[in-house]
C-alpha positions as CSV (number, residue, x, y, z in Angstrom):
1,M,83.2,26.5,-12.9
2,S,84.8,27.1,-8.8
3,T,88.3,28.8,-8.7
4,D,88.8,28.1,-5.5
5,P,91.5,26.2,-4.9
6,R,90.4,24.6,-1.8
7,V,89.2,20.5,-1.4
8,C,86.7,19.4,1.0
9,I,86.6,15.3,1.3
10,L,84.0,14.1,3.0
11,M,84.8,10.8,4.2
12,N,82.9,7.9,5.3
13,G,84.3,6.0,8.6
14,R,82.8,2.5,7.6
15,S,83.9,1.9,4.3
16,G,86.5,-0.8,3.6
17,S,87.9,-2.7,7.0
18,G,90.3,0.1,8.1
19,D,90.2,2.1,11.3
20,A,88.2,5.6,11.0
21,A,90.8,7.2,13.3
22,E,93.6,5.9,11.8
23,L,92.7,7.1,8.3
24,E,92.5,10.3,9.8
25,K,96.0,10.5,10.8
26,R,96.7,9.1,7.0
27,F,94.6,11.9,5.5
28,E,96.3,14.6,7.9
29,A,99.8,13.4,6.8
30,A,99.0,13.7,3.0
31,F,97.3,16.9,3.1
32,E,101.1,18.3,4.9
33,R,101.8,18.0,1.2
34,H,99.6,20.6,0.2
35,P,99.4,23.7,2.6
36,G,96.1,25.1,3.2
37,R,94.5,23.2,0.2
38,F,92.4,20.3,2.0
39,E,89.7,19.8,4.7
40,L,88.9,16.4,6.3
41,R,85.2,16.1,7.2
42,V,83.7,12.7,8.8
43,L,80.4,11.7,7.9
44,S,77.7,11.4,10.4
45,P,75.3,9.1,10.4
46,R,72.9,11.5,11.9
47,S,73.0,14.0,9.6
48,G,74.1,12.2,6.2
49,I,75.6,13.3,3.1
50,A,73.2,15.2,1.5
51,D,73.4,17.9,4.6
52,A,77.1,17.5,4.4
53,C,77.4,18.4,1.1
54,Q,75.2,21.0,0.6
55,R,77.5,22.3,3.8
56,A,80.6,21.9,2.0
57,L,78.9,24.1,-1.0
58,K,77.7,26.5,0.8
59,D,81.7,26.6,2.2
60,G,82.7,27.6,-1.2
61,F,85.0,24.4,-1.5
62,G,86.0,24.2,-5.4
63,T,86.2,20.6,-4.9
64,I,84.4,18.4,-2.9
65,A,85.8,14.9,-2.8
66,A,84.5,11.5,-1.7
67,A,86.2,9.1,0.3
68,G,84.9,5.9,0.4
69,G,83.2,2.9,-1.3
70,D,81.6,3.1,-4.5
71,G,78.1,3.9,-2.9
72,T,79.4,6.8,-0.6
73,I,80.9,8.0,-3.8
74,A,78.1,8.3,-6.2
75,A,76.2,9.5,-3.3
76,V,78.8,12.6,-3.1
77,A,78.3,12.7,-6.8
78,G,74.9,13.0,-6.9
79,Q,74.8,16.0,-4.6
80,V,78.4,18.0,-6.6
81,A,76.6,17.0,-10.1
82,G,75.8,20.2,-11.7
83,S,77.0,22.1,-9.0
84,G,80.1,24.1,-10.6
85,R,82.4,22.4,-8.5
86,R,84.9,20.2,-9.2
87,F,84.2,16.3,-7.8
88,G,87.4,14.0,-6.6
89,I,87.8,10.2,-5.7
90,V,89.6,8.4,-2.7
91,P,88.3,4.7,-3.1
92,Q,88.3,3.3,0.4
93,G,85.9,0.5,-0.1
94,T,85.8,-3.2,-0.9
95,F,85.4,-3.4,-4.6
96,N,86.4,0.5,-5.9
97,Y,84.9,-0.3,-9.2
98,V,84.2,3.9,-9.7
99,A,88.2,4.6,-9.0
100,R,89.2,1.4,-10.8
101,G,87.3,1.8,-14.1
102,F,89.4,5.4,-14.3
103,D,92.5,4.6,-12.9
104,I,92.4,6.7,-9.8
105,P,94.8,5.0,-7.5
106,E,93.8,2.6,-4.7
107,D,96.4,4.4,-2.4
108,L,95.5,7.2,-0.1
109,D,98.4,9.3,-0.6
110,E,98.4,9.1,-4.4
111,A,94.7,9.7,-4.7
112,V,95.0,12.9,-2.5
113,D,97.9,14.2,-4.5
114,L,95.8,13.6,-7.7
115,I,93.6,15.6,-6.6
116,A,95.5,18.3,-5.8
117,T,97.6,18.0,-9.1
118,G,94.8,15.8,-11.8
119,E,93.2,17.2,-14.7
120,T,89.5,17.8,-14.8
121,R,86.9,15.9,-17.4
122,P,83.3,15.6,-17.6
123,L,82.4,11.8,-16.1
124,P,79.7,10.3,-17.5
125,V,76.5,9.4,-15.1
126,G,73.7,7.5,-14.8
127,E,70.3,8.5,-13.2
128,V,67.5,7.0,-13.0
129,N,64.1,8.8,-11.2
130,G,66.2,11.5,-9.9
131,Q,69.0,9.3,-8.6
132,I,72.8,9.5,-10.0
133,F,74.8,6.6,-10.4
134,L,78.3,5.6,-11.5
135,N,78.3,1.7,-11.8
136,N,75.1,0.4,-12.0
137,A,71.6,0.0,-10.9
138,S,69.7,-2.9,-10.4
139,L,65.9,-4.3,-9.6
140,G,64.9,-7.8,-8.3
141,V,67.4,-10.0,-6.1
142,Y,70.3,-8.0,-6.1
143,P,68.8,-5.4,-3.9
144,Q,68.0,-8.1,-1.7
145,V,71.6,-9.3,-1.8
146,L,72.7,-6.1,-0.7
147,E,70.3,-6.0,2.3
148,T,71.8,-9.6,3.6
149,R,75.2,-8.1,3.0
150,E,74.6,-5.7,5.5
151,G,73.9,-7.9,8.4
152,T,76.8,-10.1,7.1
153,Y,79.5,-7.0,7.4
154,R,77.8,-6.6,10.8
155,R,78.3,-9.6,12.1
156,W,81.5,-10.8,10.5
157,G,83.3,-7.7,9.0
158,R,83.3,-6.1,5.4
159,S,85.3,-8.2,2.9
160,R,85.0,-9.9,-0.4
161,L,84.1,-13.3,0.7
162,A,81.4,-11.9,3.5
163,A,79.8,-10.6,0.0
164,H,80.3,-13.4,-1.9
165,W,78.4,-15.2,1.3
166,S,75.4,-13.0,1.2
167,L,74.5,-13.5,-2.6
168,I,74.4,-17.4,-2.1
169,L,72.4,-17.3,0.8
170,T,70.0,-14.6,-1.1
171,V,69.7,-16.5,-4.0
172,L,68.9,-19.8,-2.1
173,S,66.4,-18.2,-0.8
174,F,64.6,-15.9,-3.6
175,R,61.5,-16.2,-4.8
176,S,59.7,-13.3,-6.1
177,P,60.3,-12.8,-9.9
178,M,59.3,-9.8,-11.6
179,R,57.0,-9.1,-14.3
180,M,57.8,-5.7,-16.3
181,K,57.4,-3.8,-19.6
182,V,61.3,-2.7,-20.8
183,T,61.5,0.0,-23.4
184,A,64.9,0.4,-24.7
185,G,66.7,1.1,-27.7
186,G,63.1,1.2,-29.9
187,R,62.3,-2.1,-28.5
188,E,59.3,-2.6,-26.4
189,V,59.8,-6.1,-24.6
190,R,57.6,-7.8,-21.2
191,R,59.4,-10.3,-19.4
192,K,59.3,-12.5,-16.2
193,T,62.5,-11.9,-14.6
194,P,64.5,-12.6,-11.3
195,L,67.1,-9.6,-12.1
196,A,67.1,-6.6,-14.6
197,F,70.7,-5.1,-14.5
198,V,71.1,-1.4,-15.8
199,A,75.3,-1.0,-16.2
200,R,77.2,2.1,-16.6
201,S,80.7,0.9,-16.0
202,A,82.4,-0.6,-19.6
203,F,85.2,-1.6,-16.9
204,Q,83.0,-3.3,-14.5
205,L,81.3,-5.3,-17.4
206,E,84.7,-6.3,-19.1
207,Q,85.8,-7.4,-15.4
208,F,82.7,-10.3,-15.6
209,G,83.5,-11.1,-18.8
210,L,79.9,-9.6,-19.6
211,E,79.2,-8.3,-23.2
212,G,78.0,-4.8,-23.8
213,A,81.1,-2.8,-22.9
214,D,81.7,-1.2,-26.1
215,E,78.2,0.1,-26.0
216,V,78.8,1.8,-22.8
217,R,81.6,3.9,-24.1
218,A,79.6,5.3,-26.7
219,G,77.2,6.8,-24.1
220,R,73.9,4.0,-23.9
221,F,73.5,1.8,-21.3
222,A,73.8,-1.9,-21.6
223,L,70.5,-3.5,-19.7
224,F,71.1,-7.0,-19.1
225,L,67.8,-9.8,-18.0
226,A,68.2,-12.6,-16.8
227,P,65.8,-15.5,-17.9
228,D,63.3,-17.0,-15.3
229,C,64.4,-19.5,-13.8
230,T,64.7,-21.6,-10.6
231,R,66.7,-20.5,-7.5
232,W,69.7,-23.4,-8.5
233,Q,69.5,-22.4,-12.1
234,L,70.0,-18.5,-10.8
235,L,72.7,-19.7,-8.3
236,A,74.0,-21.4,-11.6
237,R,74.5,-18.0,-13.1
238,A,76.0,-16.7,-10.5
239,F,78.6,-18.8,-10.5
240,R,79.2,-18.5,-14.4
241,L,79.5,-14.7,-13.3
242,A,82.0,-15.2,-11.1
243,V,84.7,-17.2,-13.2
244,R,83.5,-14.9,-16.4
245,G,81.4,-17.8,-18.0
246,M,78.4,-15.8,-18.6
247,E,76.5,-16.4,-22.4
248,L,74.8,-14.2,-24.4
249,D,70.8,-15.7,-25.0
250,R,71.8,-18.5,-22.4
251,D,72.3,-16.7,-19.3
252,F,70.4,-13.2,-20.1
253,E,69.3,-11.4,-23.1
254,L,71.5,-7.4,-23.9
255,F,69.3,-4.3,-24.6
256,T,71.1,-1.2,-25.2
257,G,69.7,2.5,-25.1
258,E,70.5,5.9,-24.5
259,E,67.3,6.0,-22.3
260,I,65.3,3.3,-20.7
261,V,62.4,2.5,-19.4
262,I,61.3,0.0,-17.1
263,E,57.3,-0.7,-15.8
264,T,56.5,-3.2,-13.2
265,L,53.6,-4.4,-14.3
266,R,52.3,-5.7,-10.5
267,R,54.8,-3.7,-8.0
268,R,54.6,-0.2,-8.2
269,T,57.2,0.4,-5.6
270,Q,60.8,-1.6,-5.9
271,T,63.8,-1.7,-3.9
272,V,66.5,-0.4,-6.4
273,A,70.0,-0.9,-5.9
274,M,72.7,1.9,-7.1
275,D,76.7,1.5,-6.3
276,G,75.8,-1.0,-3.6
277,E,72.7,1.2,-1.3
278,R,69.6,0.6,-1.9
279,V,66.8,3.3,-2.4
280,T,63.0,2.7,-2.2
281,L,61.6,3.9,-6.0
282,R,58.1,4.1,-7.6
283,A,57.5,2.9,-11.2
284,P,58.1,3.9,-14.0
285,F,61.9,3.5,-14.0
286,R,63.4,6.2,-16.2
287,F,66.9,5.7,-16.8
288,R,69.1,8.2,-18.5
289,M,72.8,9.4,-19.1
290,H,74.1,12.7,-18.3
291,R,77.1,13.0,-19.6
292,D,78.7,16.8,-18.6
293,V,76.8,17.4,-15.5
294,L,80.1,15.6,-13.1
295,H,83.5,17.4,-13.6
296,T,85.7,14.9,-11.7
297,I,89.7,15.2,-11.4
298,L,91.0,12.4,-13.4
299,P,94.8,11.0,-14.3
300,P,95.6,11.9,-18.2
301,E,93.8,10.2,-20.4
302,R,95.6,6.8,-21.8
303,P,96.8,7.5,-25.8
304,A,94.7,5.1,-28.0
305,A,96.2,1.8,-28.8
306,P,97.5,1.9,-32.6
307,E,95.3,-0.3,-34.6
């Protein structure tokens, strides 16, 4: 692990609803409490996250941090994982599931102070076909939701209301369920489904009242398969998800395992949604858990509750 105390924060100026110039000023003010430790670099749409991370690694920073939403955080994490550098998080997104799941402050000043003083622990990450994710990865209707959401954000700005509206619009026009073979936890099944959702975040599952959080904490994925259904039934399930009313066997099947393989039986190439971003991958989709490749600056662990 690098002993260099310097921190490079890579900021996505498009995340959240704040003004990028104003955010830069706030970062500079926070850095003054830790002289000589921090440098802010604003991500450029032309150069990309991978190039920015590689430059920061080459420049010798001991810690590379991501300031943005869950998609930006996961993308930077994928570059830092296995590099021997520490990883920091400054949440600046709409939902901030990664930060909330590990009690990382959503306040900018507190997040910067944590990076300067916090302890480093391994943060388990998921991987599918070489791509790292921290919260979830999915195939089917949800990648289409994200595509609709991007257009809604461009027109109306980023907000949770816009995100929910995008889901409704997509579900009402959805018409392409997938046929797949799934291998997980020693089981092999064939299904026709509008959605395969692979969860790695116990916090996110608990937020939506879904089962499987204990399995995730034990180092396994939780795979949710929705049954084949009409658009209106799919919309009803989305509503039940929003109000924490989903039920096992009625609304989804649950499979768990340290490794999961999904083979789509007709379309070999699929768009996969990972932590709010989309990437095109080729089947089969192999999901693996990695426990010791991303050394992340986190708050102290909470003591276990007495039994």
